[in-house]
C-alpha positions in Angstrom: 118.0 19.4 -21.6 117.1 17.8 -18.3 116.2 19.0 -14.9 115.0 17.7 -11.5 111.8 18.5 -9.7 112.0 18.2 -5.9 109.4 18.6 -3.2 108.9 22.3 -2.6 109.7 23.3 -6.2 107.5 26.1 -7.6 104.3 25.2 -9.5 105.4 27.1 -12.6 108.6 27.9 -14.5 109.1 30.5 -17.2 110.4 28.9 -20.3 111.8 31.1 -23.1 112.7 30.2 -26.7 114.2 32.3 -29.4 113.1 32.6 -33.0 116.3 32.8 -35.1 114.3 34.1 -38.1 112.7 37.0 -36.1 114.3 39.7 -38.2 112.2 38.4 -41.1 109.0 37.3 -39.4 107.4 36.3 -36.1 106.8 32.6 -35.6 103.1 33.0 -36.0 103.7 34.6 -39.4 105.9 31.8 -40.8 103.9 30.2 -43.6 104.5 26.6 -42.6 104.6 26.7 -38.8 101.4 25.5 -37.1 102.7 25.5 -33.6 105.8 25.4 -31.4 105.2 23.3 -28.4 107.1 22.4 -25.2 107.3 18.7 -24.5 108.6 16.9 -21.4 109.0 13.3 -20.1 110.6 11.6 -17.2 114.1 10.5 -17.9 113.9 6.9 -19.3 110.2 7.2 -20.5 109.5 6.9 -24.2 106.4 9.1 -24.5 106.5 12.9 -24.5 103.8 15.0 -22.7 102.8 18.4 -24.0 103.5 21.3 -21.5 100.5 23.3 -20.3 100.1 27.0 -19.3 97.3 29.2 -18.3 96.0 31.9 -20.7 93.1 34.1 -19.7 92.3 31.9 -16.8 92.1 28.8 -19.0 94.6 25.9 -19.0 95.9 25.0 -22.4 98.8 23.5 -24.3 101.9 25.7 -24.6 102.3 27.2 -28.1 105.2 29.6 -28.5 103.8 30.5 -32.0 100.4 31.7 -30.7 101.0 35.3 -31.7 100.8 36.5 -28.1 104.1 35.6 -26.5 106.8 36.6 -28.9 108.5 40.0 -28.2 110.0 42.3 -30.9 113.4 40.7 -30.4 112.2 37.2 -31.2 112.0 35.8 -27.7 108.8 34.0 -26.6 108.3 33.3 -22.9 105.5 31.2 -21.4 104.8 30.1 -17.8 104.9 26.3 -17.8 102.8 24.4 -15.3 105.4 21.9 -13.9 104.6 18.2 -13.5 103.7 17.4 -9.9 105.6 14.2 -9.5 109.1 14.5 -8.0 111.5 13.1 -10.6 114.2 13.9 -13.2 112.7 15.2 -16.5 113.8 16.0 -20.1 112.4 18.8 -22.0 112.3 19.7 -25.7 110.7 22.3 -28.0 109.1 20.9 -31.1 107.9 22.7 -34.2 104.8 21.3 -36.0 104.8 22.4 -39.7 102.5 21.9 -42.7 103.8 20.2 -45.8 102.5 23.2 -47.9 104.7 26.1 -48.8 108.4 26.6 -49.5 110.8 24.2 -47.8 113.2 27.0 -47.2 111.8 29.2 -44.4 114.4 31.9 -45.1 113.0 33.0 -48.4 
């Protein structure tokens, strides 16, 4: 999706993702998932940036599969520190997996 950041926009935005396999396991328990990250870029840019959040007073990359943010219903919410430059942005959620384990995560 895409969105616009204008002057006066809040510094953070809650971003929520859903684990469609939550009835079987949480994202952090899936054998091949290493991380589930939020990425963003200005519309027209080629390179993606990794979204950041604050956990325990420390700024770090967003990882929806960190074992701390997924609720019992499969939703994971994180406060994303928004880019400071006024522009139109695209966002995506990307899953990083290992090549080990079964290719079918629904087993």
